[in-house]
N, C-alpha and C positions, 0 to 999 in steps of 0.2 A: 246353845249359842255360845256360852263361854268356852266349851270344848273346841268348837270350830275356830274361834279366835286364837286359841292356843296353838292349834295346828298350823295356821298361817304364819304365826310368829316364828315357830320353830323352823318352818320351811325357809323363811327369809334369812334366818340366822345361818343355815347350812349351805346356801347357794354358792356355786363355784365363782370366784372373782372374775371379772371380765378380763379377756386377754389384752395385753398392751398393744397399742397401735404399731403397725410396721413402719420402719423408716421410709423416707421419701425415695422413690426409685427414679426420679427424673434424670439424674446424672447418668445412670446406666442406660436409660432410654435414649438420651442424647448421644452417648458414645455409640450405641447401636445404629442410630440414624446416620451418624457421620461415617461409620464403617461402610454402610451400604453405598454412600456417595463416593468415597475415596478408594474402597477396596482394601483399606488398611485396618486389620482387626486387632492390632496390638493393644488397643485401649479397652477391649471388650473381654470380660471374664466369663467363661462358660462353666456350667455346672458339670459338664463332662470333659472329655479330652479336647483341649483347645486345638491341638494339632489335627485331630480328626475333623473337627468342625471347619477349620480353615481349609483343609483339603477338600471337604465336601462342597464348600462354597466355590472353590475353584472348578470342581467338576460341573456344578450347576451352571456357572457363568462362562465357562471356557468358549462356548459357541456364540457369545455375544460380541465378539471382536472388539472388546474394550468398552462397549456401551454400558453405562451405569446411570442410576437415577441422577437427574440434575438437582432435584430437591427432595428431601424427605422430612415431612412434618410429623412429629410424634405427639401423641396425646391420648385421651381416653384411658388413662391409667386406672385399672380396677384392681383392688387389693382383696385377698382372701386370707384373713388372719388365722383361720383354722388350719390352712395348709402352708402358711408362710410363703405364698406365691402372689404374683400379680400378672396381669396381661396389659400390653400396650399396643395401641393401634399405630400403624406406620403408613401414612398417606404418601405414596411414592409417585413421582412424576419424572418420566424420561423426556428430555428436551428435544424431541424430534420436531419437524416443522408443524405437525399436529401432535400435541403432547399425548403421551401414553400415561394414563393415570390409573391407579388401583390402590387398594388398601390391604395390607397384610397385618397379621397379628403375631406378636412374639410373647412367649411365656417366660416370666422371670421367676427366680427362686431365691429366697433369702436364707442365709445362714449367719449366725452371730459371728463366727470366725472369719468368714469371707465376704460378708455383705451380699449385695444383690448380684446374681449371676444369670446368664442367659441359657435357657434350654435350647440347644441348637436344633433347628428343623429347617429343611429347604424351603418350607412354606413361608419363612421369613422373607426370602427373596421375592417370591411371588406365590399367592395363595393357591395356584393350580399345581404347584410342585409337590412331589412326594419323593420317597426314597428310590423310585424307579425312573424318574423323569429329569430332564434338564431343559434349559432354554437354548435356542439357537436363533440366529438372525440371518436373513439374506437381504441383499440390497439390489436396487435397480438404479442405474446411473441416469441422470437427466442429460438431455442434449445441451451442451454449453451454448450460451447466447453469442451472437456475433457482435463485433465492433464495427459500426457503420460510419461511413464518411458523411459529410454534410449533405450530399445529394441522395443519401440512402443506399449507396453502393457498399457492399460488404468489403471491409478491409481485412478483418480477421474472422475466419470461419473454420469449420471443421474440415480441413483439406485432407485429401488422401495422401498418406505417407507410407514409407517402408522403414521398419526397424531392422537394421542390418546388424547381424551378430553371429555368434557361434552357438549352434544347437548341440549340446554335449551328448544328446542321445544319438546323434548321427555321425559321431566321430570317436575313434578309440582314444583311451586315455593317453597313450604314447604320442598320438598325433595332435592332441588338443593344443598344446603349447605352440607347435609349429604353425597350426592353422590360425591361432589367435594372432601371432606375430605377422603372418602374411596378410591377414585381413586388416590389421591396424596400419600396416604400411600402405595398403591399397587405399584406405579411406583417410589417411593423413593424421592419425592419432598416435600417441606414445605406445610403441610395441611392448615395452617392458611392463608398463602399467596395465595395459589391457590383458596381457598374458597372465599377470597376477590375478586380475579380476576374474578371468575365466577359471583359473585354478582354484580360486576360493569359492566359486559358485557350486550349487548343489549338483549332484550327479546327473540329474535330468533337466538342468536349467538351460534356458535360452538366454545367453548373456549378450545384451544389446551393446554394440559398440558405438553406433551413431544412427541418427534418424534422417532420412532424406525425403524431400518432396517427390511426388510422382514424376517420373521422367528423369530424375537426377541420380539414380543409383549407378555407380560406375561399372563399366564392363570388367570382366575378370572374376566376378564373384563365384561363378559356377566352377572355376578351376580350383577353389580352395575347399578341401574336405570339411564338411560340417557347417560351412557358411550358408546363411539363409537370409532372405529379405522377407520379413513378415509384414503383410499388409495391415494398415491401421488407419485411423484418422487422428488428427491433432489440430488444436486451435492455433492457427498460424496466420501471419500476414503474407503479403505478396512475395516477400523475399526474406532472407535471414537478417537483412540490415534495415528494411523499410521501417522508418520511424521507431526503431527498436527501443530507444531510450524513453519514448513516450508510451508506446503501446505495451511494452514489456513482453514477458513470456509466460506461458502456462506449461505445466508438466505434471507427471504423476506424483502424488503425495509421497513424501519420504516418511520414514519411521518417526522422525521428529515432528513433522506436520500432524501425523495421526495422533501422537501422544498429546500434543497441545490442544487438539480439537475436542477432547473429552468425549470421544465416541461419535462425533458428527462427521468426521472424515475417515474413510476406510481405505484399505489397500486397493490400488487400482483407480481411485478417484483422481480426476484432473483438477488442479487448483492453480490459481494465479501465483506466479513467483516474483514478478516485478512489474513496475509501471501500472497502467490502467488494468491490466490483467489481474494484478494483486489487489490494488486499492478498491476496485469495483467487483471483486470476486463474488461477493454475496449476491449481486445483481446478475452477473453472467452465469454463475454456476447453477442457479435454480436450487431445487431441493431434492435430495436423494430419496428414493422410495425404500421403505423398510417393511419387512414382514417378520414378525417374531413368532416362533413356533414353540409348542410344547413337544419335545421329542423324547423317545425312549433313551435311556442310558445304555452304554455298552455293558456287556455282562460283567466285566471286571470292576465296574464303577457303581454297581448297585449297592445302595446303602441299606444296612439292616434297618428296616423301617420302624418308626415308632409304633407302639401297639395300636394306636388309633387308626393306623392305615390298614392294617391287616396283612395277610400273607401274600396278596397279589396286588399288582400295580393298578392304580386307577386310570392309567393311560393305556391306550391301545398301542399296537406296534407301528401305527402310522403317525406322522406329524399332525398336530392340531394347531390351527392358526389362532393365536391369542390377540394379535394386533397387526394391523396392516394399513399403510398409507402409500398411495402411488407416487412415483417420481413426478416432479413438476419441472419442465424444461426452463432453462435460464432465459432471462429477458435480454433483448438486444440493447446495446449501448449506443446511443446516437451521439457522435462527436461532430465537431465543426471542420475536421480536416478535409482538405481537398487533395484527392489522390494524384491528379495530374500535376498540381503545383508542388506537392511534396516530392514527387518523382523528379521533377525538373530541378528542384533545389538540391536534392541528393546527387544528381548527375553533375551539377556545377561544383559541388564540394568534393566530389570523388577524386579530383586531382590535387587536393590540398594535403600536403604532408603534415601540417600542424593541425592541432585542434581548431576547428572552425565551425561556425554556426550561421544559419539563416533562419530568421523568424519572420513570418508574414501574417499580418492581421487584416481582417476587413476593417478599413479605417473608420467606418461609420458605426459598427456594432461592437468591435473588439473580438469578434470570433477568430479563434486561432486557426488559420488555414494551413500553415506550414510551421513545423518545428524540426529542422533538419540539422544534422551534424556530419562532420567529415569522418572518414573511416578511423582516423586516429582517436576519436572519442569512444570507440567501442560501443558498449551498451549504456554509456553514461549520457544523460540528456543535459549537456552543458547549455544547450539552447534555452532550456527552461530554468535551470537552477545553478548555472555557473555564476561565480562571484568575482568580478573583475572591475578594476578602475575604468570608468567609461571615457576618461579624457574629455576632449572638447565637445563630444556629443552632449555632455551635461551642461554646456553653456546655454542651452535652451532654457533649462530650469533657472540658471543664474540670471538670464535675461528677463524671465518672468518676475523674479524677485526684484530686479532693478526697476521694471515697469511699475510694480506695486509700491516702490519707494518714491515714485513721482517722476521718474524719467520717461521719455518717449523714445521711439526708434531714432529720432533725429538728435537726441541729447548727445553731448560730446563727452569723450573720455580720453585720457592721455594714454598713448600706446608707445612707451619707450622700448628700447632694445631689451632692457632688463630692469628689474626692480628688486630692491632688497627690503625684506620685512624682518625686523628684529634680528638682523645678522644673517638671515637666510636668503640667498640670491635666487631669483626666478627669471626665466627668459622665455622667449618665444621658440617655437620649433625651428630647426635649422633651415627649413624650406620657406620660412615666412618672408614675404617680399618686403625689403627695406623701404620701398616706396610708400608703404602704408603705415610706417611708424609716424609718431607725432600725434596731433589731435585728430581723432576720427569719431564718427558717430557710433552709437550702440549698434545700429544695423550693420555698419561696416566692420565693427569688432567681431560680430558673429560671422559675417560673410567671409572675412579674411582669416578668422580664428586667431585673434590677438590675445594671447594669454595675459600679458601685462595690463591691458585695458580692463579685462574682466577682473583681474586682481584689484586694480584701483577702484573699480566699482564695488566689488565684493566686500572690500574693507569698510565700506560705509553701511553695510547691512547689519542688522541685529542677529543674535544667535539663532532665532527661530525662522528667519526669512527664507533660507535655502531649504530646510526641511518642509516648510509649509508650501513653498512654490513647487517642490518636487512632488508632494502629495497631490497637488492640484493637477499635475500631469500624469497621475496614476502610479507614481513611483513610491516605493516604501509601503505599499498596501499589502493586504493578505487575502487575495481572492481565493475562493474555494474552487479549485480546478479539478479535483479528484486525483491529482498526482502532485508530487513534490515540486515546488516552484519557489523562486526567489525573485521578488519584485524590487529589490534594492534596499540599501541602507544609507540613510543620510542623517547621521547624528549631528546635533548642534556642535559647532566648533567651540573649543575651549580656549584657544589662543588665536592671536592674529596670524600666526604662521599657518595654523590649521585652516583658518578662514580663507587665507590667500590660496592655499593649495586646493581647497574644496571648490573654489569659485571656477576653476577650469577642469573639474572632474578628476582630481588626484586626491592626495591627502587621505581622508577617511571614507571617501565615497566609494561604494561598491554597487555594481549593477549586473544584471543578466541580459543576454540578448532579448529575452522576452520583455524585460522592463523597458529597454530602450526602444523597442518597437511600439510599446504602449505610449511612450512619450511622443513619438512621431504621430501616432494615431490620435492622441488627444489634441494636438495642434491642428491636424487636418480636419477632425470632426468638429472642432470649436467647442468642445466640452470634455470634461474628465472621462476618460475611457477606462473601463475595467475589463480586462480580457476574460474570455471564457472558452471552455473546451468541450463541455458536455451540454447538449441541448435537450430540452423537453421535446419528446417526439410529437406531441400534439401542437405545441405552439412555436417550436423552433427557438424559443427564448432560452436564456441561460437557466440551467437546472442546478439547484443547490444540492450537489452530491454529498453523500455521507463521507465523513472523515475516514481516511485509510485505516484499515484494521488488519489483523492477522488472519487466522483461520476463520472460515465462514461459519456463521450460525452457532458459535460456541455459547451455550447458555451459562448463566451464573449458577453457582452451586453453593448451597449452605444448608445446614441441618434445620435452620428455621424457615427455610423456603423463600428467602429473599434473594431475588436475582440481581446480578450486577447490571447497572445502567449502561446503555450503549454510548459511545462517544458522540458528541454533537459537532456539527460543522463549525469551523472558525469563521466568523462573519468578516466580510470585507470592511477594512478600516476606512471610514469616510474621510475625505480630504478636509483640511481645516477650512478652506474656502474653495469651492468649485471654480474651475476655469471658466471665465466669462467669454462670450463671443468677441467682445472688444479686445481682450487680452490675446485671444487666439488669433485674431486678425493681424495684430502687430507681430506676433511670432511667425505667422505664415509669411509675412513680408520679409522678415529676416531670413527664414529658411529658403525662400524663393531667391533672395539675393545670393545665397551660397551657390545655387545652380547657375544663376545668370552671370555673376562676375567673380564669385569666390572660389573656394577650394573644391566645389562639386560641379564644375563646369562639364565634367565628363558625362554627366547625366542629363545634359540639355536635350530636350525633346522626349525624355523618358519620365522624368520626375518633376513634380510641381514645386517641391521643396526638399532640402536635404541638409545634413550636417555631418562633417567629418570629425574623426576623433583619433588621437594618438596618445597613449598613456604609458609612460615609462614604468618599468618595474625591475626589480633585481631578483635574479634566479638564485638557486641554491649554490651555484658556483661563484656568486658575486658579480656576475655579468649584468650590465644594464641593457635590458631589451625593451621592446615596445609592443603593447597590444594595439591592433589596428581596428578601427570602427568606422562604420558608415550607417546613418539612418536616413530614410527618405520616405516620401509618400507621393502617390499620384491620385487620380480620382477614385480609385478602387482600393488600393492597398497601402498599408503602412509596413515598412520593412526595416529590419536591422540586420546588418552583416558584421560578423566578428571573426578575427583571426588572432589566435593567442600570441603568436610571435610574427611580427611583420615589420614593414618599414613605416609607412604613413597610412593614415586612414584612406586618403584619396587614391593612393597607388596600390594598396594591398586589399582593402575591403571594398573600395569603390568598384573595381571590376566585377566583383561578385554580384553586387546590386545591379550593375549595368547588364550583366548576363541574364539575370532573372527577369528584369523588366523589358528586355529586348524581345 
């Protein structure tokens, strides 16, 4: 027994000391996870050649068209002190519409001089990969959704088109420049620029010059060597100009679009570029179908495999499907637009040389029926987001503020020829009838549009009176329409001069045609109206659309697996005090007087109420010019007409309203 005890004691004395614990490898695991997300391997140290590892990563992922994991969560670190190694689990998620998730494992190696390093293996990217295989992806495009009018008729849909250009495989190199210039001249684009574009294209490229709707390709194409009209479809409206500022455009994704999408947009995809097409792209575009394959590498790209793989590939010569989701067609977008009324408004504005707009609302609901602009506006939607002094059309808001201060339509105001406020002179428009100077009622001040009377009344109001009254008429609010819009700005006046100018729609007041149509609608409906453009297809009621975004379906990306939150809609700002039926009735009486005896008699028999507006402004050359406005309503519509440079509201904008209501 004593001998046994001695043996145990000696054994304990000569035992090898325990090996020290290995350092924490979390930082190396995090760098590896980040590299899988970003494709940047500069922060990762490899146990072998870094250049060879990065090159092999490129071979493995080249066929993925830029798709990379949206999130990589690293964990499950297991250490082996005997071999100075560790393994880490990498839970990867690709952010397709249905996520593709899997777990790969990476081997790490520790050296005192270099710290933790990664043993490169293609299986880090995906566990099915070895030295003989790579990943490839194919996509199937969804059918883009239509943009519908209020009655369900398609406005924007995948219409047949022809891409007209030069096919460089069908014309010799010497002839290409001449053909490019001839085609450019035929279709009306810059010959020098297009010839350069053709010259810079690939040797077998079809270089598109312009896209035409079916039936619009010009004659003479066949006479140009190499010219071709390639049939295609494109998401288009009825014409190049129809509601272009509102509907916007869609087109093939650019390299920049693809880069920003983090793999969710691919070459050949059609995405929205502007207007509703862009802001509602996620709804319209649907989701692309993806198939990820395990494919054999090219002979020259075969990696000397790790010994664990063996001398032959684990993959056959055929592609193997690793992940697949079908394409889902985009949803239709239901708008409130009226095709016939929009067409009529654009026809009326076609003869305007200046920027001009017409906006028409359903006066009971606020549904936007028309948002039209003249040709001078180009693709800009000044109807929705222009910012202009509204002139005397804003007197309706001033009148509401005066009603709330205790006045009635029959209360009197002084309407002199001119009035001076703190040294600043103000006067009436040059066409104001002298017979209506002197003491007049509030109703008459609106009907005849007396600036000085509204100034005298406005000077009695507190700083919040005009902003509050404007908000009650729907002005200065922030409705979620799905496209950029401007509902007006009515800052509290800081001085009496500002208060005087604001009271007749000059000074610091700025409005859009949409905003002024909303003012007219609120008066007509007898309550505060909020305009809307996108309707719920089931109820027809306003739909709270998502806030505009850039590329569709872009997932957040982080090594910790936290996704970026989506933007939320901006809520409509509630008015300080909703418009009451009694207030609206008084305002309707004033606007009716404009038509019956005032500045809007040209609309007799067409409108139930109206208000003209003329707002002076100074252009870049120092000239004093005038914006011309007219707002009106009848039993169905509330309308605003605007001309950027005109004479008076009654003579420049008034005829546009008359033409629309006739």
